[in-house]
LOVEXBA-590866 format. One record per residue (C-alpha): x, y, z; residue number from 1; residue in three letters. Coordinates in steps of 0.2 Angstrom, whole numbers, padded with zeros to 4 digits. Layout:
# residues N
R       u       v       w     i    aa
R       X       Y       Z   NUM   ALA
...
//
This chain:
# residues 237
R       u       v       w     i    aa
R    0728    0572    0192     1   MET
R    0718    0567    0207     2   THR
R    0730    0566    0222     3   LYS
R    0726    0553    0236     4   ILE
R    0734    0551    0253     5   LEU
R    0734    0533    0260     6   LEU
R    0737    0532    0279     7   VAL
R    0739    0515    0286     8   ASP
R    0753    0506    0296     9   ASP
R    0751    0490    0287    10   GLU
R    0763    0489    0271    11   ASP
R    0752    0476    0263    12   MET
R    0736    0487    0263    13   ILE
R    0746    0502    0257    14   LEU
R    0753    0492    0242    15   GLU
R    0737    0484    0237    16   VAL
R    0727    0501    0238    17   LEU
R    0742    0509    0229    18   LYS
R    0740    0497    0214    19   ALA
R    0722    0499    0213    20   TYR
R    0722    0518    0213    21   PHE
R    0737    0519    0201    22   GLU
R    0727    0509    0189    23   LYS
R    0714    0523    0189    24   GLU
R    0728    0536    0186    25   GLY
R    0729    0544    0203    26   TRP
R    0744    0551    0211    27   ASP
R    0748    0542    0227    28   ILE
R    0755    0549    0244    29   LEU
R    0758    0537    0259    30   PHE
R    0759    0539    0278    31   ALA
R    0761    0525    0290    32   SER
R    0759    0535    0306    33   ASN
R    0748    0550    0312    34   GLY
R    0762    0563    0313    35   ILE
R    0767    0560    0295    36   ASP
R    0749    0560    0289    37   ALA
R    0745    0577    0297    38   LEU
R    0761    0584    0289    39   LYS
R    0757    0577    0271    40   LYS
R    0739    0583    0273    41   ALA
R    0744    0601    0276    42   LYS
R    0759    0601    0264    43   ALA
R    0750    0594    0248    44   ASP
R    0735    0599    0238    45   ASP
R    0726    0582    0243    46   ILE
R    0710    0578    0235    47   ASP
R    0705    0564    0246    48   ILE
R    0712    0554    0261    49   ILE
R    0710    0536    0265    50   ILE
R    0713    0535    0284    51   LEU
R    0716    0519    0295    52   ASP
R    0708    0521    0313    53   LEU
R    0721    0511    0322    54   MET
R    0738    0519    0320    55   LEU
R    0754    0518    0331    56   PRO
R    0755    0536    0337    57   ASP
R    0739    0545    0335    58   ILE
R    0721    0538    0333    59   SER
R    0712    0540    0316    60   GLY
R    0698    0549    0325    61   GLU
R    0711    0562    0332    62   GLU
R    0719    0564    0315    63   ILE
R    0702    0567    0307    64   CYS
R    0697    0580    0321    65   ARG
R    0714    0589    0318    66   LEU
R    0712    0589    0299    67   ILE
R    0694    0595    0300    68   ARG
R    0700    0611    0310    69   LYS
R    0709    0617    0294    70   GLU
R    0702    0608    0279    71   SER
R    0686    0600    0272    72   ASP
R    0696    0587    0261    73   VAL
R    0685    0571    0260    74   PRO
R    0691    0557    0272    75   ILE
R    0686    0539    0271    76   ILE
R    0690    0529    0287    77   MET
R    0697    0511    0286    78   LEU
R    0692    0502    0302    79   THR
R    0693    0485    0310    80   ALA
R    0680    0490    0323    81   LYS
R    0662    0485    0320    82   SER
R    0654    0493    0334    83   ASP
R    0641    0505    0328    84   GLU
R    0646    0518    0341    85   GLU
R    0664    0519    0335    86   ASP
R    0658    0521    0317    87   LEU
R    0646    0535    0321    88   LEU
R    0659    0543    0331    89   ASN
R    0670    0544    0316    90   GLY
R    0656    0551    0305    91   ILE
R    0653    0564    0319    92   ASN
R    0671    0569    0318    93   LEU
R    0669    0573    0300    94   GLY
R    0673    0557    0290    95   ALA
R    0664    0556    0274    96   ASP
R    0663    0537    0274    97   ASP
R    0670    0522    0281    98   TYR
R    0675    0505    0275    99   VAL
R    0676    0490    0287   100   LYS
R    0692    0478    0286   101   LYS
R    0694    0466    0278   102   PRO
R    0688    0475    0263   103   PHE
R    0688    0474    0244   104   SER
R    0701    0487    0237   105   PRO
R    0689    0489    0222   106   ARG
R    0676    0495    0234   107   GLU
R    0687    0508    0242   108   VAL
R    0691    0515    0224   109   VAL
R    0673    0515    0219   110   VAL
R    0668    0524    0236   111   ARG
R    0682    0537    0234   112   ALA
R    0677    0541    0216   113   GLN
R    0659    0543    0221   114   ALA
R    0663    0555    0235   115   ILE
R    0674    0565    0223   116   LEU
R    0660    0566    0211   117   ARG
R    0648    0573    0224   118   ARG
R    0662    0585    0231   119   VAL
R    0666    0592    0213   120   ASN
R    0648    0595    0209   121   LYS
R    0646    0605    0226   122   ARG
R    0662    0615    0223   123   ILE
R    0658    0619    0205   124   SER
R    0641    0626    0210   125   ALA
R    0650    0641    0217   126   HIS
R    0668    0640    0212   127   LYS
R    0676    0645    0195   128   LEU
R    0692    0635    0192   129   ILE
R    0705    0639    0178   130   PHE
R    0721    0633    0171   131   ASN
R    0723    0617    0180   132   GLU
R    0717    0624    0197   133   LYS
R    0730    0638    0196   134   GLU
R    0715    0651    0199   135   MET
R    0700    0648    0209   136   ILE
R    0686    0661    0211   137   ILE
R    0674    0657    0226   138   ASP
R    0658    0667    0223   139   SER
R    0651    0663    0240   140   ILE
R    0667    0669    0250   141   LYS
R    0670    0682    0236   142   LYS
R    0688    0676    0237   143   GLU
R    0701    0673    0223   144   VAL
R    0716    0661    0225   145   LYS
R    0731    0660    0214   146   LEU
R    0742    0645    0216   147   LYS
R    0734    0642    0233   148   GLY
R    0737    0660    0239   149   LYS
R    0723    0672    0243   150   ILE
R    0724    0687    0232   151   ILE
R    0718    0704    0240   152   THR
R    0706    0713    0227   153   LEU
R    0696    0728    0229   154   THR
R    0677    0726    0227   155   PRO
R    0677    0733    0210   156   ILE
R    0692    0722    0205   157   GLU
R    0683    0706    0211   158   TYR
R    0667    0711    0202   159   ARG
R    0677    0714    0186   160   LEU
R    0686    0697    0187   161   LEU
R    0671    0688    0191   162   PHE
R    0661    0696    0177   163   THR
R    0674    0691    0164   164   LEU
R    0678    0674    0171   165   ALA
R    0660    0669    0172   166   SER
R    0660    0669    0153   167   TYR
R    0677    0665    0146   168   PRO
R    0681    0671    0129   169   GLY
R    0666    0683    0129   170   ARG
R    0671    0701    0124   171   VAL
R    0665    0715    0136   172   TYR
R    0665    0733    0131   173   SER
R    0671    0745    0144   174   ARG
R    0654    0752    0146   175   MET
R    0647    0735    0149   176   GLU
R    0660    0731    0162   177   LEU
R    0657    0748    0171   178   LEU
R    0638    0745    0172   179   GLU
R    0641    0728    0179   180   LYS
R    0654    0733    0192   181   CYS
R    0646    0749    0199   182   GLN
R    0640    0746    0216   183   GLU
R    0623    0754    0213   184   ASP
R    0622    0749    0195   185   GLY
R    0622    0767    0188   186   THR
R    0633    0773    0175   187   TYR
R    0642    0789    0176   188   TYR
R    0647    0799    0160   189   GLU
R    0666    0799    0158   190   GLY
R    0670    0785    0169   191   TYR
R    0671    0772    0155   192   GLU
R    0690    0774    0154   193   ARG
R    0692    0771    0173   194   SER
R    0689    0753    0169   195   ILE
R    0707    0753    0161   196   ASP
R    0715    0758    0177   197   THR
R    0705    0745    0187   198   HIS
R    0711    0732    0174   199   ILE
R    0729    0738    0175   200   LYS
R    0728    0736    0194   201   ASN
R    0720    0719    0193   202   LEU
R    0733    0712    0180   203   ARG
R    0747    0717    0192   204   LYS
R    0739    0706    0205   205   LYS
R    0735    0691    0195   206   ILE
R    0746    0690    0180   207   GLU
R    0764    0683    0179   208   ARG
R    0768    0697    0167   209   ASP
R    0755    0711    0166   210   SER
R    0761    0716    0148   211   ARG
R    0758    0698    0142   212   GLN
R    0743    0693    0152   213   PRO
R    0736    0675    0153   214   ASP
R    0719    0680    0161   215   TYR
R    0713    0697    0157   216   ILE
R    0715    0700    0138   217   LEU
R    0713    0716    0128   218   THR
R    0702    0715    0112   219   VAL
R    0708    0730    0103   220   PHE
R    0694    0742    0098   221   GLY
R    0682    0732    0108   222   MET
R    0686    0729    0126   223   GLY
R    0692    0714    0137   224   TYR
R    0689    0696    0138   225   LYS
R    0694    0682    0150   226   PHE
R    0708    0670    0143   227   GLY
R    0709    0657    0157   228   GLY
R    0706    0639    0153   229   ARG
R    0690    0633    0162   230   PRO
R    0690    0617    0173   231   HIS
R    0679    0603    0166   232   ALA
R    0668    0605    0182   233   GLU
R    0664    0623    0180   234   ASN
R    0645    0627    0178   235   HIS
R    0639    0642    0169   236   ALA
R    0635    0657    0181   237   HIS
//
C-alpha cells in the first residue's frame, strides 16, 4: 500500500487531503509541525510527502533540506507564497513539485500519482524488488536490503543472488551459476560443488529459515532457482 505523509498545521487541509487520498486506497500519516514531520519521515517507509511551507516551528524549506540529507523520498510543497523566487528556492532544496494554495485536492492527488509513476519507473530500471518490498537488490550500488537493512554479501554471493533474482523461477545448473559468478568468467574443473557452499552461506544471510528457504530454492538433480515474488514494477534484466 502506498504510504503518504501529510504535513500541515491546518486541520481542515489535513482532513480534506486525507479523504481524497484514502479514496485512492493510500495509507495516511499526519504531522502538524516540523519536528513531528521529521520524526515520521525517518521512522516510516514513506513513499511521498506533502509538505506545507508555513509551519509553526520549522519552515518547510528547512524540513525539505534536512530530509534531502538522508532520503530521496518525493516531496510536494504546499505554499501560499506566489513569489517565483520562493518557489524556485523550494525546488532547489529538493522538492519535486509545488502546489499553490488555495488548491484543488484532486490536483494534489493527481500530481502525487504522476510523481510516483516516474519514481517507480526510475527505481525499477536498476532495482529488483521482491515479496512486498521485503528484499530490494540495487544493481548500481550492488547492495541488498532485507526488511530495510543492508545485508553484507561477498562479491560472489551478490553475483549469485543477482543472477538468480534477475529471472525468478528459471532453473540454473551449478555449472551455469559458476560460469556467471567467476570474476574472470573462466570455469575451473572441480569447482562446481563450491556453488553449494556459497548458496549455503547466502541462505544463512537472507533466509528466515535456511532449511526451508523462501528465496534460494533447490531443484533436485538440476540446480537452483529464485523463489521470491517479483514486484509489479520489476523490469527484465
